[in-house]
KEKE-3310 file (N, C-alpha, C; in steps of 0.2 Angstrom, whole numbers, plus 5000, padded with zeros to 4 digits):
npx = (5467:5462:5461:5472:5479:5487:5493:5501:5514:5520:5533:5544:5559:5570:5553:5550:5540:5529:5534:5533:5519:5515:5522:5516:5503:5504:5508:5497:5487:5479:5468:5475:5475:5480:5483:5481:5482:5478:5476:5477:5473:5473:5485:5491:5493:5489:5500:5509:5508:5516:5523:5515:5516:5529:5537:5534:5539:5552:5554:5554:5541:5526:5513:5498:5490:5476:5470:5466:5462:5458:5465:5469:5480:5489:5489:5484:5473:5472:5469:5469:5468:5465:5463:5454:5459:5463:5468:5477:5476:5462:5456:5460:5455:5441:5439:5442:5432:5422:5426:5433:5449:5460:5473:5484:5497:5510:5521:5533:5537:5541:5527:5520:5527:5525:5527:5525:5522:5517:5506:5498:5501:5499:5486:5479:5483:5477:5463:5458:5458:5463:5474:5491:5505:5520:5532:5548:5556:5570:5573:5578:5569:5560:5558:5565:5565:5571:5572:5562:5565:5566:5570:5568:5571:5573:5561:5553:5542:5535:5527:5514:5504:5492:5488:5482:5493:5489:5484:5495:5504:5496:5496:5510:5513:5504:5510:5523:5519:5512:5522:5531:5543:5558:5568:5566:5568:5559:5558:5550:5547:5547:5545:5552:5552:5558:5551:5538:5533:5521:5513:5511:5509:5511:5498:5501:5517:5523:5538:5547:5558:5555:5558:5559:5562:5567:5568:5574:5570:5566:5550:5549:5562:5568:5562:5567:5580:5581:5577:5589:5598:5595:5594:5582:5571:5558:5546:5532:5517:5505:5491:5480:5477:5476:5478:5477:5480:5494:5498:5490:5497:5510:5509:5504:5512:5515:5515:5526:5536:5535:5540:5553:5559:5570:5567:5553:5537:5523:5507:5495:5478:5469:5456)
npy = (4407:4423:4436:4448:4459:4474:4485:4501:4512:4522:4525:4516:4511:4501:4494:4481:4473:4476:4471:4457:4456:4459:4449:4437:4440:4440:4427:4419:4424:4434:4447:4462:4473:4489:4499:4514:4523:4539:4555:4566:4568:4577:4580:4570:4559:4548:4544:4542:4529:4513:4508:4497:4494:4499:4490:4477:4479:4480:4468:4461:4455:4453:4465:4474:4489:4498:4515:4519:4521:4509:4495:4483:4470:4459:4447:4450:4459:4476:4486:4503:4511:4526:4530:4540:4543:4542:4532:4519:4505:4503:4508:4499:4487:4490:4491:4478:4471:4474:4471:4457:4448:4436:4435:4445:4456:4463:4476:4478:4489:4507:4518:4533:4539:4531:4515:4503:4489:4487:4496:4494:4481:4471:4473:4470:4457:4450:4453:4452:4438:4433:4425:4431:4439:4444:4456:4459:4474:4475:4464:4454:4446:4434:4437:4446:4464:4470:4462:4452:4439:4423:4418:4405:4393:4387:4383:4386:4377:4379:4368:4362:4352:4359:4374:4363:4359:4357:4367:4376:4367:4365:4378:4380:4370:4374:4387:4383:4377:4386:4396:4390:4384:4376:4362:4364:4365:4359:4362:4355:4360:4356:4361:4353:4337:4324:4312:4316:4323:4329:4318:4323:4326:4333:4332:4333:4334:4340:4345:4346:4344:4336:4337:4333:4341:4343:4353:4357:4370:4387:4392:4403:4408:4396:4394:4406:4403:4392:4397:4404:4394:4385:4394:4400:4406:4409:4408:4399:4400:4392:4399:4404:4415:4425:4415:4416:4424:4428:4428:4439:4449:4449:4446:4434:4419:4419:4433:4437:4430:4437:4449:4446:4439:4437:4435:4434:4431:4420:4420:4409:4407:4396:4395)
npz = (5723:5721:5724:5729:5741:5744:5755:5753:5757:5749:5751:5751:5745:5737:5733:5741:5747:5738:5726:5730:5731:5718:5710:5715:5711:5698:5695:5699:5692:5697:5704:5709:5722:5726:5739:5748:5763:5769:5777:5770:5756:5746:5743:5736:5721:5708:5702:5712:5717:5717:5701:5691:5677:5674:5682:5677:5665:5667:5673:5662:5657:5648:5645:5645:5644:5650:5649:5663:5680:5685:5680:5667:5664:5655:5662:5674:5685:5690:5703:5710:5725:5734:5750:5762:5778:5796:5803:5798:5800:5804:5793:5783:5788:5787:5773:5769:5775:5767:5755:5753:5753:5747:5750:5760:5758:5767:5772:5786:5791:5795:5796:5792:5803:5814:5822:5810:5811:5824:5824:5813:5806:5816:5821:5809:5807:5818:5817:5804:5799:5787:5776:5777:5771:5778:5776:5781:5784:5783:5776:5762:5755:5745:5732:5719:5718:5707:5696:5697:5699:5708:5724:5732:5741:5753:5765:5780:5792:5806:5818:5829:5840:5841:5834:5821:5807:5794:5785:5783:5777:5765:5760:5757:5748:5737:5735:5730:5719:5710:5709:5702:5707:5710:5717:5731:5748:5762:5778:5792:5808:5825:5841:5855:5861:5850:5850:5853:5842:5831:5819:5806:5788:5772:5759:5746:5738:5728:5719:5730:5743:5758:5776:5793:5809:5826:5840:5856:5863:5869:5862:5853:5851:5847:5834:5827:5828:5821:5808:5805:5805:5794:5784:5780:5767:5769:5781:5787:5795:5804:5811:5825:5832:5847:5862:5876:5892:5893:5879:5875:5881:5876:5863:5850:5846:5832:5829:5837:5830:5818:5822:5825:5814:5800:5787:5775:5782:5782:5787:5791:5793:5804:5805)
capx = (5469:5459:5462:5478:5478:5493:5493:5507:5515:5523:5540:5549:5563:5565:5547:5551:5533:5526:5537:5530:5512:5515:5524:5511:5497:5505:5509:5490:5482:5474:5467:5479:5473:5485:5478:5485:5478:5481:5471:5478:5473:5474:5493:5493:5490:5489:5507:5513:5508:5522:5521:5515:5519:5537:5540:5533:5543:5559:5555:5553:5535:5522:5508:5494:5487:5471:5472:5461:5465:5457:5469:5469:5486:5488:5487:5482:5469:5475:5465:5473:5463:5467:5457:5455:5458:5469:5470:5478:5473:5455:5454:5462:5450:5435:5439:5442:5426:5417:5430:5437:5454:5463:5480:5487:5505:5511:5528:5532:5542:5538:5522:5518:5531:5523:5529:5520:5519:5512:5500:5495:5501:5497:5478:5476:5484:5472:5456:5456:5457:5465:5481:5495:5512:5523:5539:5552:5559:5577:5574:5578:5563:5561:5556:5569:5562:5575:5571:5557:5567:5564:5575:5564:5575:5572:5555:5552:5535:5535:5521:5513:5498:5487:5483:5484:5497:5488:5483:5502:5506:5493:5499:5517:5513:5501:5515:5528:5516:5510:5528:5535:5549:5562:5574:5564:5569:5554:5559:5545:5550:5544:5549:5550:5555:5557:5546:5531:5532:5515:5514:5507:5512:5507:5495:5505:5523:5526:5545:5551:5561:5552:5561:5557:5567:5565:5573:5572:5571:5560:5547:5550:5569:5569:5560:5571:5587:5581:5577:5596:5602:5593:5594:5576:5568:5551:5543:5525:5515:5498:5489:5473:5476:5478:5476:5477:5482:5501:5498:5487:5502:5516:5507:5504:5518:5516:5517:5533:5540:5536:5544:5560:5562:5574:5564:5546:5533:5517:5503:5489:5473:5466:5449)
capy = (4413:4427:4443:4450:4465:4476:4492:4503:4519:4526:4528:4511:4511:4497:4492:4474:4470:4477:4466:4451:4456:4459:4442:4432:4441:4438:4419:4416:4428:4437:4454:4465:4479:4493:4503:4519:4527:4546:4560:4572:4565:4582:4581:4564:4558:4541:4542:4540:4522:4509:4507:4490:4494:4499:4485:4472:4480:4479:4460:4458:4452:4456:4468:4478:4493:4503:4522:4521:4519:4501:4493:4476:4468:4452:4441:4452:4465:4480:4492:4507:4515:4531:4530:4545:4541:4544:4526:4514:4498:4503:4509:4493:4482:4492:4490:4471:4469:4475:4468:4452:4446:4429:4436:4452:4457:4469:4477:4478:4495:4513:4521:4539:4540:4526:4508:4500:4483:4487:4500:4491:4474:4467:4473:4466:4449:4448:4454:4450:4431:4432:4424:4437:4438:4449:4457:4463:4480:4474:4457:4454:4443:4429:4440:4452:4470:4472:4458:4448:4432:4420:4414:4402:4387:4384:4385:4383:4377:4377:4365:4360:4348:4364:4372:4358:4362:4356:4373:4378:4362:4366:4384:4379:4366:4378:4392:4380:4375:4392:4400:4385:4383:4369:4361:4368:4361:4362:4359:4355:4361:4355:4363:4348:4330:4321:4307:4319:4327:4327:4314:4327:4326:4336:4327:4334:4336:4343:4342:4348:4339:4338:4334:4334:4342:4345:4357:4358:4377:4391:4391:4409:4408:4390:4395:4411:4400:4387:4401:4406:4388:4382:4399:4400:4411:4410:4405:4398:4399:4391:4403:4405:4421:4424:4409:4417:4431:4430:4430:4446:4454:4449:4444:4427:4416:4422:4440:4437:4428:4442:4454:4444:4435:4441:4433:4434:4426:4419:4418:4405:4406:4389:4395)
capz = (5725:5716:5726:5733:5744:5746:5757:5752:5760:5744:5753:5751:5738:5733:5737:5741:5748:5732:5722:5731:5729:5710:5708:5717:5707:5691:5695:5700:5688:5702:5705:5714:5724:5729:5744:5752:5767:5771:5779:5766:5749:5741:5742:5732:5715:5706:5700:5718:5718:5713:5694:5689:5671:5674:5685:5673:5659:5670:5674:5655:5657:5644:5648:5640:5649:5648:5652:5668:5687:5686:5674:5665:5661:5651:5666:5681:5685:5695:5706:5714:5729:5739:5755:5767:5785:5800:5806:5793:5802:5804:5786:5780:5790:5784:5766:5768:5777:5761:5749:5755:5749:5748:5753:5761:5758:5771:5775:5793:5793:5798:5792:5795:5809:5819:5820:5805:5813:5830:5823:5807:5804:5821:5821:5803:5808:5823:5815:5797:5797:5780:5775:5776:5770:5781:5773:5786:5780:5782:5773:5755:5753:5740:5725:5718:5715:5701:5690:5698:5700:5714:5728:5737:5741:5760:5768:5787:5794:5813:5819:5835:5840:5840:5828:5816:5802:5787:5781:5781:5772:5759:5757:5754:5741:5732:5733:5726:5712:5706:5707:5698:5711:5709:5722:5737:5754:5767:5785:5797:5814:5831:5847:5860:5860:5844:5850:5853:5836:5827:5813:5800:5782:5767:5755:5740:5740:5722:5718:5735:5748:5765:5781:5800:5813:5832:5844:5863:5865:5869:5855:5848:5850:5843:5827:5825:5827:5815:5802:5803:5803:5787:5779:5777:5763:5771:5787:5786:5802:5805:5817:5827:5836:5854:5866:5883:5895:5891:5872:5875:5883:5873:5856:5848:5843:5825:5830:5840:5825:5813:5824:5825:5808:5795:5781:5775:5786:5779:5793:5788:5798:5804:5806)
cpx = (5467:5460:5468:5478:5484:5493:5500:5508:5518:5530:5545:5552:5569:5559:5547:5544:5529:5528:5534:5523:5511:5517:5519:5504:5498:5505:5502:5485:5477:5473:5471:5477:5478:5481:5483:5480:5481:5475:5472:5478:5474:5481:5495:5490:5492:5496:5511:5513:5514:5519:5521:5518:5526:5540:5539:5538:5550:5560:5554:5547:5530:5516:5504:5489:5482:5472:5467:5465:5463:5460:5469:5476:5484:5487:5484:5477:5471:5470:5469:5468:5467:5461:5459:5454:5464:5472:5471:5475:5465:5452:5455:5456:5443:5434:5439:5436:5421:5420:5435:5443:5456:5470:5481:5494:5506:5518:5527:5537:5538:5532:5519:5521:5529:5526:5524:5517:5515:5506:5496:5495:5498:5489:5476:5477:5478:5465:5454:5454:5458:5472:5485:5502:5516:5530:5543:5555:5566:5578:5574:5572:5565:5560:5561:5565:5565:5573:5565:5559:5566:5570:5571:5566:5573:5566:5555:5545:5536:5528:5520:5506:5492:5490:5486:5487:5495:5487:5490:5505:5503:5495:5506:5517:5510:5506:5520:5526:5515:5517:5533:5542:5552:5567:5572:5565:5564:5556:5553:5548:5545:5548:5547:5554:5553:5551:5538:5529:5526:5516:5509:5512:5508:5504:5499:5511:5527:5533:5549:5553:5559:5556:5559:5563:5564:5570:5570:5574:5565:5557:5549:5558:5571:5568:5565:5578:5587:5580:5584:5599:5601:5593:5588:5574:5561:5549:5535:5522:5507:5496:5482:5472:5478:5475:5475:5480:5489:5501:5495:5492:5508:5515:5508:5511:5520:5518:5524:5538:5541:5540:5552:5563:5565:5572:5556:5542:5526:5512:5497:5484:5471:5459:5446)
cpy = (4418:4434:4444:4457:4468:4483:4495:4510:4524:4528:4523:4511:4506:4495:4484:4471:4471:4472:4459:4450:4455:4452:4437:4433:4439:4430:4416:4420:4431:4445:4457:4472:4483:4498:4507:4523:4534:4551:4566:4570:4570:4583:4575:4564:4551:4539:4540:4532:4518:4507:4500:4489:4494:4493:4478:4472:4478:4471:4457:4453:4456:4459:4472:4482:4497:4510:4524:4519:4511:4498:4485:4475:4461:4447:4443:4458:4469:4486:4496:4511:4520:4532:4535:4542:4542:4537:4520:4507:4498:4504:4502:4487:4484:4490:4482:4468:4469:4472:4463:4450:4439:4430:4443:4452:4464:4469:4478:4484:4501:4515:4527:4541:4536:4519:4504:4493:4483:4491:4497:4484:4469:4467:4469:4459:4447:4448:4452:4443:4430:4430:4430:4436:4444:4450:4461:4468:4478:4467:4458:4451:4437:4431:4446:4458:4472:4468:4453:4440:4430:4417:4411:4395:4383:4387:4382:4383:4375:4374:4363:4355:4353:4371:4367:4362:4361:4362:4376:4374:4364:4373:4384:4375:4370:4384:4389:4379:4381:4396:4396:4384:4376:4369:4365:4363:4364:4358:4360:4354:4359:4357:4358:4342:4327:4316:4310:4323:4325:4323:4317:4327:4329:4331:4327:4337:4340:4340:4345:4343:4341:4334:4337:4336:4344:4348:4357:4365:4381:4392:4397:4409:4402:4391:4400:4408:4395:4391:4402:4399:4385:4388:4400:4407:4413:4405:4405:4396:4398:4395:4404:4410:4420:4419:4410:4423:4433:4432:4437:4451:4454:4447:4437:4425:4419:4429:4441:4435:4433:4448:4453:4441:4440:4439:4434:4429:4426:4416:4415:4404:4399:4389:4402)
cpz = (5719:5717:5730:5735:5746:5748:5756:5755:5755:5746:5752:5744:5740:5737:5737:5742:5742:5727:5723:5729:5722:5708:5709:5713:5700:5690:5696:5696:5692:5701:5710:5716:5728:5733:5748:5756:5769:5772:5774:5759:5744:5739:5738:5725:5713:5704:5706:5720:5714:5706:5692:5682:5670:5677:5681:5667:5661:5671:5667:5654:5653:5648:5643:5645:5646:5652:5658:5675:5688:5679:5673:5662:5658:5655:5673:5680:5691:5697:5711:5718:5734:5744:5760:5774:5789:5803:5801:5794:5801:5797:5782:5781:5787:5777:5765:5770:5771:5755:5751:5750:5751:5751:5754:5761:5761:5773:5782:5796:5796:5793:5795:5802:5815:5817:5816:5808:5819:5828:5817:5806:5810:5821:5815:5804:5813:5821:5808:5795:5790:5780:5773:5776:5772:5778:5778:5782:5779:5778:5765:5752:5748:5733:5724:5715:5708:5695:5691:5699:5707:5717:5734:5737:5748:5763:5775:5789:5801:5815:5827:5835:5839:5839:5824:5810:5795:5783:5779:5776:5765:5756:5754:5748:5736:5730:5728:5719:5708:5704:5703:5701:5710:5715:5728:5743:5759:5773:5789:5804:5820:5837:5853:5858:5854:5844:5851:5847:5833:5821:5807:5794:5777:5762:5748:5741:5734:5721:5724:5740:5755:5770:5788:5805:5820:5836:5851:5865:5867:5862:5851:5846:5846:5836:5824:5823:5821:5808:5800:5801:5796:5782:5776:5773:5765:5777:5786:5792:5802:5811:5818:5832:5843:5858:5873:5885:5893:5884:5871:5877:5879:5865:5855:5846:5836:5825:5832:5834:5820:5815:5824:5819:5804:5788:5781:5779:5783:5785:5789:5793:5798:5804:5803)
residu = (UNK:UNK:UNK:UNK:UNK:UNK:UNK:UNK:UNK:UNK:UNK:UNK:UNK:UNK:UNK:UNK:UNK:UNK:UNK:UNK:UNK:UNK:UNK:UNK:UNK:UNK:UNK:UNK:UNK:UNK:UNK:UNK:UNK:UNK:UNK:UNK:UNK:UNK:UNK:UNK:UNK:UNK:UNK:UNK:UNK:UNK:UNK:UNK:UNK:UNK:UNK:UNK:UNK:UNK:UNK:UNK:UNK:UNK:UNK:UNK:UNK:UNK:UNK:UNK:UNK:UNK:UNK:UNK:UNK:UNK:UNK:UNK:UNK:UNK:UNK:UNK:UNK:UNK:UNK:UNK:UNK:UNK:UNK:UNK:UNK:UNK:UNK:UNK:UNK:UNK:UNK:UNK:UNK:UNK:UNK:UNK:UNK:UNK:UNK:UNK:UNK:UNK:UNK:UNK:UNK:UNK:UNK:UNK:UNK:UNK:UNK:UNK:UNK:UNK:UNK:UNK:UNK:UNK:UNK:UNK:UNK:UNK:UNK:UNK:UNK:UNK:UNK:UNK:UNK:UNK:UNK:UNK:UNK:UNK:UNK:UNK:UNK:UNK:UNK:UNK:UNK:UNK:UNK:UNK:UNK:UNK:UNK:UNK:UNK:UNK:UNK:UNK:UNK:UNK:UNK:UNK:UNK:UNK:UNK:UNK:UNK:UNK:UNK:UNK:UNK:UNK:UNK:UNK:UNK:UNK:UNK:UNK:UNK:UNK:UNK:UNK:UNK:UNK:UNK:UNK:UNK:UNK:UNK:UNK:UNK:UNK:UNK:UNK:UNK:UNK:UNK:UNK:UNK:UNK:UNK:UNK:UNK:UNK:UNK:UNK:UNK:UNK:UNK:UNK:UNK:UNK:UNK:UNK:UNK:UNK:UNK:UNK:UNK:UNK:UNK:UNK:UNK:UNK:UNK:UNK:UNK:UNK:UNK:UNK:UNK:UNK:UNK:UNK:UNK:UNK:UNK:UNK:UNK:UNK:UNK:UNK:UNK:UNK:UNK:UNK:UNK:UNK:UNK:UNK:UNK:UNK:UNK:UNK:UNK:UNK:UNK:UNK:UNK:UNK:UNK:UNK:UNK:UNK:UNK:UNK:UNK:UNK:UNK:UNK:UNK:UNK:UNK:UNK:UNK:UNK:UNK)
# end
């Protein structure tokens, strides 16, 4: 992971999504791009961006800043972009087309008076084909914006025969490794009969405890209920977009989970 992209609305206090983007950039020594879209740029200035310097200082992490908008810190490189446009999703996708990222970190709350998820997050998920971490507005998340500490003890990975879940397994083992998490419990969930559960296992398990569970429920409701039952701090979904007419009407399984989940959701494209 070398490039993390985080659209920000300048409104969230505390900015939980920004805290996750910064923590992941710091842990992976990545470039962090903070991106804001507005049709009235003359009303804004660079100080409106969430402060990397102040946040790192609050987290008691060392930093070294240069007096430019493109800033080098001791472990990360930060770029702040003000982009003029009326449609945030189109502007984000245009930028990502020219400057690909390895991870997008998105909040799913209001933006400019419109539902942020439906107007921005869903189009980005469908069209970017980039791994995306969604942070529900009401969620605490697994990174504290106050001190940068982690609370990532329970991870849920819903799986099926298709798409193959190996990309989700790889994402989880990498995340546990780069964040230095300990005593993590990973629940691999299958909606259906236990006997029909795919025999997929991660190639590297780190120091996490992995276990398999099966439920006979509606897929979306079963995943949401499992999130509550295990107290998940993160749901990791392998995703391949819309698969048919009903998906186009109601959204893919991943989109439906992001709408209903109370914890962050990491969508990992399989293609």
